[in-house]
C-alpha positions as CSV (number, residue, x, y, z in Angstrom):
1,X,-37.9,196.2,10.1
2,X,-37.4,193.6,12.8
3,X,-35.3,194.4,15.9
4,X,-32.0,192.7,16.3
5,X,-31.9,189.6,18.5
6,X,-31.0,190.1,22.1
7,X,-28.4,188.0,24.0
8,X,-30.7,187.3,26.9
9,X,-29.7,183.7,27.5
10,X,-26.0,184.6,27.4
11,X,-26.6,187.6,29.7
12,X,-27.9,185.2,32.3
13,X,-24.9,182.9,32.4
14,X,-21.8,183.5,34.5
15,X,-19.7,182.7,31.4
16,X,-21.8,184.7,29.0
17,X,-20.2,188.2,29.2
18,X,-16.9,187.5,27.2
19,X,-19.0,185.7,24.6
20,X,-21.2,188.8,24.0
21,X,-18.0,191.0,24.0
22,X,-16.4,188.8,21.3
23,X,-19.5,188.8,19.1
24,X,-19.7,192.6,19.4
25,X,-16.2,192.7,17.9
26,X,-17.5,191.4,14.6
27,X,-18.7,194.9,13.9
28,X,-15.1,196.2,13.9
29,X,-13.8,193.6,11.3
30,X,-12.3,195.1,8.2
31,X,-14.8,194.9,5.3
32,X,-14.0,192.7,2.2
33,X,-11.5,190.5,4.1
34,X,-12.2,187.0,5.4
35,X,-12.0,186.5,9.2
36,X,-11.7,183.5,11.4
37,X,-13.3,182.8,14.8
38,X,-12.3,179.8,17.0
39,X,-14.6,179.1,20.0
40,X,-15.1,176.4,22.6
41,X,-18.3,174.3,22.5
42,X,-21.3,175.5,24.6
43,X,-22.2,174.4,28.1
44,X,-21.9,170.7,28.6
45,X,-22.9,168.2,31.4
46,X,-20.3,167.9,34.2
47,X,-17.6,165.4,33.6
48,X,-16.5,163.3,36.6
49,X,-14.5,160.5,35.0
50,X,-12.3,159.9,32.0
51,X,-14.8,157.8,30.1
52,X,-17.2,160.7,30.0
53,X,-14.8,163.2,28.4
54,X,-15.7,162.3,24.8
55,X,-19.4,161.5,25.3
56,X,-20.7,164.4,27.4
57,X,-23.3,166.3,25.5
58,X,-24.7,169.8,25.8
59,X,-27.2,170.9,28.4
60,X,-30.5,172.5,27.4
61,X,-28.9,175.9,28.3
62,X,-25.9,175.0,26.2
63,X,-28.2,174.4,23.2
64,X,-30.2,177.5,23.7
65,X,-27.1,179.7,24.1
66,X,-25.6,178.2,20.9
67,X,-28.7,179.2,19.0
68,X,-28.4,182.7,20.4
69,X,-24.8,182.8,19.4
70,X,-25.8,182.0,15.8
71,X,-28.5,184.7,15.9
72,X,-25.9,187.3,16.9
73,X,-23.4,186.6,14.1
74,X,-23.0,189.4,11.6
75,X,-25.6,189.5,8.9
76,X,-23.1,190.9,6.3
77,X,-20.9,187.9,6.6
78,X,-21.2,184.4,5.1
79,X,-20.6,181.9,7.9
80,X,-18.8,178.6,7.3
81,X,-18.8,176.3,10.3
82,X,-16.4,173.5,11.1
83,X,-16.3,171.5,14.4
84,X,-14.4,168.9,16.4
85,X,-15.7,165.3,15.8
86,X,-16.7,165.2,19.5
87,X,-20.5,165.2,20.0
88,X,-20.8,168.4,22.1
89,X,-18.9,170.4,19.4
90,X,-21.1,168.9,16.6
91,X,-24.2,169.8,18.7
92,X,-22.9,173.3,19.3
93,X,-22.3,173.8,15.5
94,X,-25.7,172.5,14.6
95,X,-27.4,174.9,17.1
96,X,-25.3,177.8,15.9
97,X,-26.4,177.1,12.3
98,X,-30.0,176.8,13.4
99,X,-29.9,180.1,15.1
100,X,-28.1,181.9,12.3
101,X,-30.5,180.7,9.6
102,X,-33.5,181.6,11.8
103,X,-32.2,185.2,11.6
104,X,-31.6,185.1,7.9
105,X,-27.8,184.9,8.1
106,X,-26.1,182.9,5.4
107,X,-24.5,179.9,7.2
108,X,-23.2,176.6,5.9
109,X,-22.0,173.5,7.7
110,X,-18.5,172.3,6.5
111,X,-18.2,169.2,8.7
112,X,-15.7,168.0,11.3
113,X,-11.9,168.4,11.5
114,X,-9.8,166.2,13.7
115,X,-7.3,169.0,14.5
116,X,-10.1,170.8,16.4
117,X,-10.3,167.9,18.9
118,X,-6.8,168.7,20.2
119,X,-3.4,167.2,20.1
120,X,-2.6,163.6,19.1
121,X,-2.4,161.5,22.2
122,X,-2.6,158.2,23.9
123,X,-6.1,159.1,25.1
124,X,-6.4,156.7,28.0
125,X,-3.1,157.8,29.6
126,X,-3.5,161.5,28.8
127,X,-7.2,161.6,29.7
128,X,-6.4,160.3,33.2
129,X,-3.7,163.0,33.5
130,X,-6.1,165.7,32.5
131,X,-8.6,164.8,35.2
132,X,-5.9,164.0,37.9
133,X,-4.1,167.4,37.4
134,X,-7.2,169.6,36.7
135,X,-7.2,172.7,36.8
136,X,-3.5,172.7,36.2
137,X,-3.4,170.1,33.4
138,X,-3.6,172.5,30.5
139,X,-0.7,174.6,31.9
140,X,1.2,171.4,32.4
141,X,0.7,170.5,28.8
142,X,1.7,174.0,27.5
143,X,4.8,173.9,29.6
144,X,5.9,170.5,28.4
145,X,5.4,168.6,31.6
146,X,3.7,165.7,29.9
147,X,5.8,163.3,27.8
148,X,5.5,163.4,24.0
149,X,4.9,159.7,24.3
150,X,1.4,160.3,25.6
151,X,0.5,163.6,24.1
152,X,1.8,165.8,21.2
153,X,3.8,168.8,22.4
154,X,1.7,172.0,22.4
155,X,4.0,173.8,20.1
156,X,4.0,171.0,17.6
157,X,0.2,171.0,17.7
158,X,0.0,174.7,17.2
159,X,2.4,174.6,14.2
160,X,0.2,171.9,12.7
161,X,-3.0,173.8,13.4
162,X,-1.6,177.0,11.7
163,X,-1.6,174.9,8.4
164,X,-4.7,172.8,8.9
165,X,-6.9,175.6,10.1
166,X,-6.4,177.7,7.0
167,X,-9.7,177.0,5.4
168,X,-10.4,178.3,1.9
169,X,-13.2,180.9,2.4
170,X,-14.4,180.7,-1.2
171,X,-15.2,183.7,-3.4
172,X,-17.0,185.7,-0.7
173,X,-14.6,188.3,0.6
174,X,-16.7,188.7,3.7
175,X,-16.5,185.1,4.7
176,X,-16.3,184.3,8.5
177,X,-14.8,180.9,9.1
178,X,-16.1,179.5,12.5
179,X,-14.3,176.6,14.2
180,X,-15.9,174.9,17.2
181,X,-13.2,173.3,19.4
182,X,-12.2,172.7,23.0
183,X,-10.5,174.6,25.7
184,X,-7.1,173.0,25.2
185,X,-6.7,173.9,21.5
186,X,-7.9,177.4,22.1
187,X,-5.4,178.1,24.9
188,X,-2.6,176.5,23.0
189,X,-3.2,178.6,19.9
190,X,-3.6,181.8,21.8
191,X,-0.3,181.1,23.6
192,X,1.8,179.9,20.6
193,X,0.3,181.9,17.8
194,X,-0.2,185.2,19.7
195,X,1.8,185.1,23.0
196,X,-1.3,185.3,25.1
197,X,-0.8,183.8,28.6
198,X,-3.1,180.9,29.5
199,X,-6.3,181.9,31.2
200,X,-9.2,179.5,31.4
201,X,-11.7,182.4,31.0
202,X,-10.4,182.8,27.4
203,X,-11.8,179.4,26.7
204,X,-15.0,179.4,28.7
205,X,-18.2,178.1,27.0
206,X,-18.7,179.6,23.5
207,X,-15.7,181.9,24.1
208,X,-12.5,182.0,22.2
209,X,-10.9,184.5,19.8
210,X,-11.2,186.0,16.4
211,X,-8.5,187.1,13.9
212,X,-8.1,188.6,10.6
213,X,-5.0,188.8,8.4
214,X,-3.8,192.4,7.8
215,X,-0.8,192.4,5.5
216,X,2.1,190.9,7.3
217,X,0.3,191.2,10.6
218,X,-2.8,189.7,12.2
219,X,-5.6,191.6,13.9
220,X,-6.4,189.6,17.1
221,X,-9.8,190.1,18.8
222,X,-10.1,188.7,22.4
223,X,-13.1,189.5,24.4
224,X,-13.4,193.3,24.2
225,X,-9.8,193.9,23.2
226,X,-8.2,194.2,19.7
227,X,-4.5,194.5,18.8
228,X,-2.2,193.9,15.9
229,X,0.4,191.1,16.3
230,X,3.1,189.6,14.1
231,X,2.6,185.9,13.4
232,X,5.4,183.5,14.5
233,X,8.1,182.8,12.0
234,X,6.7,179.3,11.5
235,X,3.1,180.3,10.8
236,X,1.6,178.2,8.0
237,X,4.7,176.0,7.6
238,X,5.5,172.5,8.6
């Protein structure tokens, strides 16, 4: 019997610890119930200007870490992977699938979803604001400081996402739906879905959150924590 893969590449990264913690939480998921995990793409090249925001790809470390992530996914689950249309998210998804399959894990690509890219926006104007106001720009968006004429309000985005990110897992009761997104969507969903205060560490590379429906509540897994929360009254409704 082969030994389980080790997260060595993740252990060497400053952003790797919460990723390892989140993956370890897969062991505590309830059996015979689908689960969902939403993560940010892996390490990308530095972005210095607005024109690079949509084109920056993964670094070599980012690709290797994504493969490691895939190898550490739970063997007892069937993994279905969706990603943002942006190149670095597609690359992350492809490397995760490659790693999962190399470890004999059932994994399937399901394609891209626009909702994972983030809110609807006038990208030129909003992209400039993101760079100008960083690292405060996400909090500015969440607190409604940006006009809805240039970017969709974070609450409206989160309501829409609660409907659109409800993928049908298929007949396998142990399906794990994996969405590869960006830091803005992750922090917005944590805040509006679960009341988690914005913290950039919760959306560092390959990090995010996992959840599983449990009756009229939701089990939320964030790094090494787990708690039961009630969904907002508008969950799944538009």
